[in-house]
C-alpha positions as protocol buffer text, in pm:
chain_id: "A"
residue {
  index: 1
  type: MET
  ca { x: -7875 y: 500 z: 1741 }
}
residue {
  index: 2
  type: SER
  ca { x: -7792 y: 390 z: 1388 }
}
residue {
  index: 3
  type: SER
  ca { x: -8011 y: 209 z: 1139 }
}
residue {
  index: 4
  type: PRO
  ca { x: -8011 y: -169 z: 1118 }
}
residue {
  index: 5
  type: GLN
  ca { x: -7789 y: -325 z: 855 }
}
residue {
  index: 6
  type: VAL
  ca { x: -7844 y: -229 z: 491 }
}
residue {
  index: 7
  type: LEU
  ca { x: -7739 y: -497 z: 241 }
}
residue {
  index: 8
  type: ASP
  ca { x: -7498 y: -391 z: -32 }
}
residue {
  index: 9
  type: PHE
  ca { x: -7570 y: -656 z: -294 }
}
residue {
  index: 10
  type: THR
  ca { x: -7609 y: -548 z: -656 }
}
residue {
  index: 11
  type: ASP
  ca { x: -7769 y: -858 z: -809 }
}
residue {
  index: 12
  type: PRO
  ca { x: -8140 y: -921 z: -734 }
}
residue {
  index: 13
  type: ASN
  ca { x: -8058 y: -1293 z: -712 }
}
residue {
  index: 14
  type: ASP
  ca { x: -7833 y: -1226 z: -411 }
}
residue {
  index: 15
  type: PHE
  ca { x: -8117 y: -1046 z: -235 }
}
residue {
  index: 16
  type: LYS
  ca { x: -8351 y: -1332 z: -324 }
}
residue {
  index: 17
  type: ALA
  ca { x: -8110 y: -1589 z: -180 }
}
residue {
  index: 18
  type: TYR
  ca { x: -8089 y: -1383 z: 141 }
}
residue {
  index: 19
  type: PHE
  ca { x: -8469 y: -1360 z: 164 }
}
residue {
  index: 20
  type: PHE
  ca { x: -8517 y: -1734 z: 117 }
}
residue {
  index: 21
  type: ARG
  ca { x: -8230 y: -1827 z: 354 }
}
residue {
  index: 22
  type: HIS
  ca { x: -8338 y: -1596 z: 637 }
}
residue {
  index: 23
  type: TYR
  ca { x: -8716 y: -1594 z: 605 }
}
residue {
  index: 24
  type: VAL
  ca { x: -8879 y: -1856 z: 381 }
}
residue {
  index: 25
  type: ARG
  ca { x: -8666 y: -2152 z: 492 }
}
residue {
  index: 26
  type: ARG
  ca { x: -8645 y: -2058 z: 859 }
}
residue {
  index: 27
  type: GLN
  ca { x: -8884 y: -2053 z: 1148 }
}
residue {
  index: 28
  type: VAL
  ca { x: -8913 y: -1679 z: 1211 }
}
residue {
  index: 29
  type: MET
  ca { x: -9050 y: -1560 z: 1542 }
}
residue {
  index: 30
  type: ALA
  ca { x: -9199 y: -1221 z: 1624 }
}
residue {
  index: 31
  type: CYS
  ca { x: -9250 y: -1054 z: 1959 }
}
residue {
  index: 32
  type: ARG
  ca { x: -9621 y: -969 z: 1974 }
}
residue {
  index: 33
  type: CYS
  ca { x: -9708 y: -791 z: 2296 }
}
residue {
  index: 34
  type: GLY
  ca { x: -9450 y: -990 z: 2494 }
}
residue {
  index: 35
  type: VAL
  ca { x: -9550 y: -1325 z: 2341 }
}
residue {
  index: 36
  type: MET
  ca { x: -9347 y: -1498 z: 2070 }
}
residue {
  index: 37
  type: VAL
  ca { x: -9549 y: -1593 z: 1761 }
}
residue {
  index: 38
  type: ARG
  ca { x: -9439 y: -1749 z: 1434 }
}
residue {
  index: 39
  type: VAL
  ca { x: -9448 y: -1540 z: 1118 }
}
residue {
  index: 40
  type: MET
  ca { x: -9485 y: -1749 z: 803 }
}
residue {
  index: 41
  type: PHE
  ca { x: -9312 y: -1641 z: 478 }
}
residue {
  index: 42
  type: SER
  ca { x: -9378 y: -1794 z: 136 }
}
residue {
  index: 43
  type: ASP
  ca { x: -9203 y: -1806 z: -200 }
}
residue {
  index: 44
  type: LEU
  ca { x: -9461 y: -1564 z: -342 }
}
residue {
  index: 45
  type: ASP
  ca { x: -9367 y: -1294 z: -91 }
}
residue {
  index: 46
  type: TRP
  ca { x: -9046 y: -1230 z: -284 }
}
residue {
  index: 47
  type: GLU
  ca { x: -9228 y: -1114 z: -598 }
}
residue {
  index: 48
  type: HIS
  ca { x: -9500 y: -926 z: -411 }
}
residue {
  index: 49
  type: THR
  ca { x: -9270 y: -729 z: -181 }
}
residue {
  index: 50
  type: PHE
  ca { x: -8962 y: -657 z: -392 }
}
residue {
  index: 51
  type: TRP
  ca { x: -9085 y: -631 z: -751 }
}
residue {
  index: 52
  type: HIS
  ca { x: -9329 y: -383 z: -906 }
}
residue {
  index: 53
  type: ASP
  ca { x: -9555 y: -563 z: -1152 }
}
residue {
  index: 54
  type: GLY
  ca { x: -9286 y: -831 z: -1192 }
}
residue {
  index: 55
  type: GLU
  ca { x: -9074 y: -587 z: -1394 }
}
residue {
  index: 56
  type: ASP
  ca { x: -8900 y: -332 z: -1172 }
}
residue {
  index: 57
  type: PHE
  ca { x: -8684 y: -452 z: -884 }
}
residue {
  index: 58
  type: ASP
  ca { x: -8715 y: -234 z: -571 }
}
residue {
  index: 59
  type: LEU
  ca { x: -8354 y: -203 z: -457 }
}
residue {
  index: 60
  type: TYR
  ca { x: -8443 y: 41 z: -178 }
}
residue {
  index: 61
  type: ARG
  ca { x: -8672 y: -216 z: -13 }
}
residue {
  index: 62
  type: ALA
  ca { x: -8441 y: -509 z: -81 }
}
residue {
  index: 63
  type: GLU
  ca { x: -8143 y: -338 z: 82 }
}
residue {
  index: 64
  type: ARG
  ca { x: -8350 y: -330 z: 400 }
}
residue {
  index: 65
  type: LEU
  ca { x: -8422 y: -705 z: 418 }
}
residue {
  index: 66
  type: PRO
  ca { x: -8258 y: -736 z: 763 }
}
residue {
  index: 67
  type: TRP
  ca { x: -8501 y: -471 z: 890 }
}
residue {
  index: 68
  type: ILE
  ca { x: -8788 y: -720 z: 858 }
}
residue {
  index: 69
  type: LEU
  ca { x: -8650 y: -932 z: 1139 }
}
residue {
  index: 70
  type: GLU
  ca { x: -8558 y: -625 z: 1343 }
}
residue {
  index: 71
  type: ALA
  ca { x: -8912 y: -486 z: 1310 }
}
residue {
  index: 72
  type: ILE
  ca { x: -9096 y: -803 z: 1406 }
}
residue {
  index: 73
  type: GLN
  ca { x: -8866 y: -894 z: 1695 }
}
residue {
  index: 74
  type: ARG
  ca { x: -8797 y: -547 z: 1839 }
}
residue {
  index: 75
  type: PRO
  ca { x: -9062 y: -307 z: 1708 }
}
residue {
  index: 76
  type: ASN
  ca { x: -9093 y: 46 z: 1840 }
}
residue {
  index: 77
  type: GLU
  ca { x: -9468 y: 18 z: 1786 }
}
residue {
  index: 78
  type: ILE
  ca { x: -9725 y: -246 z: 1694 }
}
residue {
  index: 79
  type: ARG
  ca { x: -10043 y: -96 z: 1555 }
}
residue {
  index: 80
  type: VAL
  ca { x: -10365 y: -242 z: 1425 }
}
residue {
  index: 81
  type: ASP
  ca { x: -10369 y: -196 z: 1047 }
}
residue {
  index: 82
  type: TRP
  ca { x: -10663 y: -26 z: 877 }
}
residue {
  index: 83
  type: ILE
  ca { x: -10732 y: -358 z: 705 }
}
residue {
  index: 84
  type: PRO
  ca { x: -10901 y: -590 z: 959 }
}
residue {
  index: 85
  type: GLY
  ca { x: -10693 y: -887 z: 1076 }
}
residue {
  index: 86
  type: ARG
  ca { x: -10358 y: -719 z: 1003 }
}
residue {
  index: 87
  type: GLU
  ca { x: -10099 y: -560 z: 1228 }
}
residue {
  index: 88
  type: ASP
  ca { x: -9814 y: -319 z: 1158 }
}
residue {
  index: 89
  type: TYR
  ca { x: -9474 y: -369 z: 1323 }
}
residue {
  index: 90
  type: ILE
  ca { x: -9299 y: -34 z: 1302 }
}
residue {
  index: 91
  type: LEU
  ca { x: -8941 y: 86 z: 1338 }
}
residue {
  index: 92
  type: THR
  ca { x: -8935 y: 463 z: 1388 }
}
residue {
  index: 93
  type: GLU
  ca { x: -8706 y: 733 z: 1258 }
}
residue {
  index: 94
  type: ASP
  ca { x: -8617 y: 858 z: 1605 }
}
residue {
  index: 95
  type: LYS
  ca { x: -8462 y: 520 z: 1685 }
}
residue {
  index: 96
  type: TRP
  ca { x: -8342 y: 396 z: 1342 }
}
residue {
  index: 97
  type: GLY
  ca { x: -8299 y: 703 z: 1125 }
}
residue {
  index: 98
  type: GLU
  ca { x: -8586 y: 596 z: 897 }
}
residue {
  index: 99
  type: ASN
  ca { x: -8943 y: 477 z: 941 }
}
residue {
  index: 100
  type: PHE
  ca { x: -9009 y: 117 z: 834 }
}
residue {
  index: 101
  type: VAL
  ca { x: -9308 y: -117 z: 863 }
}
residue {
  index: 102
  type: VAL
  ca { x: -9369 y: -490 z: 839 }
}
residue {
  index: 103
  type: ILE
  ca { x: -9733 y: -587 z: 789 }
}
residue {
  index: 104
  type: VAL
  ca { x: -9853 y: -929 z: 904 }
}
residue {
  index: 105
  type: ARG
  ca { x: -10193 y: -1098 z: 883 }
}
residue {
  index: 106
  type: GLY
  ca { x: -10348 y: -1315 z: 1151 }
}
residue {
  index: 107
  type: THR
  ca { x: -10455 y: -1675 z: 1098 }
}
residue {
  index: 108
  type: LYS
  ca { x: -10703 y: -1901 z: 1277 }
}
residue {
  index: 109
  type: ARG
  ca { x: -10418 y: -1994 z: 1511 }
}
residue {
  index: 110
  type: PRO
  ca { x: -10325 y: -1709 z: 1746 }
}
residue {
  index: 111
  type: ASP
  ca { x: -9961 y: -1824 z: 1755 }
}
residue {
  index: 112
  type: ARG
  ca { x: -9915 y: -1796 z: 1376 }
}
residue {
  index: 113
  type: TRP
  ca { x: -9915 y: -1490 z: 1154 }
}
residue {
  index: 114
  type: ILE
  ca { x: -9848 y: -1450 z: 782 }
}
residue {
  index: 115
  type: PHE
  ca { x: -9606 y: -1196 z: 636 }
}
residue {
  index: 116
  type: GLN
  ca { x: -9781 y: -956 z: 397 }
}
residue {
  index: 117
  type: THR
  ca { x: -9522 y: -695 z: 303 }
}
residue {
  index: 118
  type: ALA
  ca { x: -9251 y: -460 z: 433 }
}
residue {
  index: 119
  type: PHE
  ca { x: -9146 y: -114 z: 322 }
}
residue {
  index: 120
  type: PRO
  ca { x: -8997 y: 218 z: 434 }
}
residue {
  index: 121
  type: LEU
  ca { x: -9268 y: 455 z: 557 }
}
residue {
  index: 122
  type: ASP
  ca { x: -9300 y: 816 z: 456 }
}
residue {
  index: 123
  type: LEU
  ca { x: -9418 y: 1054 z: 727 }
}
residue {
  index: 124
  type: GLN
  ca { x: -9773 y: 1080 z: 589 }
}
residue {
  index: 125
  type: THR
  ca { x: -9822 y: 701 z: 594 }
}
residue {
  index: 126
  type: LEU
  ca { x: -9673 y: 673 z: 944 }
}
residue {
  index: 127
  type: LEU
  ca { x: -9913 y: 938 z: 1072 }
}
residue {
  index: 128
  type: LYS
  ca { x: -10204 y: 755 z: 907 }
}
residue {
  index: 129
  type: LYS
  ca { x: -10103 y: 434 z: 1085 }
}
residue {
  index: 130
  type: ARG
  ca { x: -10072 y: 622 z: 1415 }
}
residue {
  index: 131
  type: CYS
  ca { x: -10423 y: 763 z: 1377 }
}
residue {
  index: 132
  type: HIS
  ca { x: -10568 y: 417 z: 1432 }
}
residue {
  index: 133
  type: PRO
  ca { x: -10702 y: 415 z: 1788 }
}
residue {
  index: 134
  type: GLU
  ca { x: -10572 y: 73 z: 1891 }
}
residue {
  index: 135
  type: VAL
  ca { x: -10205 y: 23 z: 1979 }
}
residue {
  index: 136
  type: ARG
  ca { x: -10063 y: -319 z: 2066 }
}
residue {
  index: 137
  type: ILE
  ca { x: -9733 y: -213 z: 2221 }
}
């Protein structure tokens, strides 16, 4: 199976417009253990996820913006993160050609989660996430 879509924009502003159009300004739903929950995105997520120290744009992450939706709606695995209250929605290399994770944080409402970050996973980080004893899916 091939990887999800990779965006081919060159201008960071085009990626930003995509992020705001598809995530910040939309009601985004995730499949969490067979139950649909809302994942909230904010304006600040753009800087945190796709810029290093506000100076260096991370093109590799930005090209994979569509993977965020793919990971939270059709993850290969959902794992408890090593930070309490967070979960990792993972796409795996055997299915997508690369490993990728979206990290979300729980809220007081069980039907709402907050987007934290998303990034391609190297093998060492994937194995670390898999070492956590609790698996959601």
